[in-house]
C-alpha positions as CSV (number, residue, x, y, z in Angstrom):
1,M,116.5,74.5,104.0
2,S,113.4,75.2,102.6
3,T,112.9,77.8,99.9
4,E,111.1,80.0,102.3
5,S,113.9,79.3,105.0
6,G,116.7,80.4,102.2
7,Y,114.7,83.7,101.5
8,K,114.7,84.7,105.2
9,E,117.9,84.0,106.2
10,T,118.6,86.2,102.6
11,V,116.9,89.1,103.5
12,T,118.1,88.9,107.3
13,E,121.6,88.7,105.5
14,K,120.6,91.4,103.1
15,L,119.5,93.5,106.5
16,H,122.8,93.6,108.5
17,L,124.2,94.2,105.1
18,T,122.4,97.6,104.8
19,V,122.9,98.1,108.4
20,E,126.6,97.9,107.8
21,R,126.5,100.1,105.3
22,F,124.4,102.8,106.6
23,K,126.9,103.3,109.8
24,I,130.0,103.3,107.0
25,W,127.8,105.5,105.0
26,A,127.2,107.8,108.4
27,D,130.5,107.8,110.0
28,Q,132.0,109.1,106.5
29,N,129.7,111.7,106.0
30,F,128.4,112.6,109.7
31,P,131.3,111.9,112.1
32,E,130.7,114.2,114.2
33,Y,127.0,112.7,115.1
34,N,127.4,109.7,117.4
35,E,124.2,108.1,119.8
36,D,125.2,111.0,122.2
37,H,125.4,113.4,119.9
38,D,122.7,112.8,117.1
39,N,121.3,116.2,116.3
40,G,117.5,115.0,115.4
41,E,117.2,113.2,112.3
42,W,119.8,113.9,110.3
43,E,119.5,110.5,108.5
44,I,116.0,110.8,107.2
45,G,115.2,110.8,103.3
46,S,118.9,109.1,102.8
47,D,118.9,106.7,99.8
48,E,121.4,104.7,102.8
49,F,118.5,105.1,105.3
50,D,115.9,104.6,102.7
51,A,117.4,100.7,101.9
52,M,117.8,100.0,105.9
53,R,114.5,101.1,106.5
54,D,112.8,98.9,103.6
55,A,115.1,95.7,104.7
56,A,114.2,95.9,108.0
57,L,110.3,96.6,106.6
58,T,111.1,93.0,104.5
59,V,112.5,91.2,107.9
60,I,109.2,92.0,109.3
61,R,106.8,91.1,106.9
62,T,108.6,87.1,106.2
63,N,109.7,86.7,109.6
64,V,107.4,84.5,112.1
65,P,108.4,86.1,115.9
66,E,109.5,82.6,117.7
67,E,111.3,81.6,114.6
68,T,113.6,85.0,114.4
69,S,117.2,83.6,115.2
70,P,119.0,85.8,117.6
71,E,121.1,87.0,115.3
72,A,118.2,89.1,113.3
73,I,117.0,90.2,116.6
74,D,120.0,91.3,117.9
75,I,120.8,94.1,115.0
């Protein structure tokens, strides 16, 4: 495995981890909000959302679309 490939796996893993952390945070702090009842953009500006956004942007910047794994696409 090359360093570049390892880096891409790491940023993808970080994205998955931050998405899971965001889901846990949202469930704990806003249990009444879900896909059917989200009441606007309540999550914007939270540290958890910012971390998830940053991780997603890092994946976008570092991955070539043709080399992106199905797991990375299915987040």
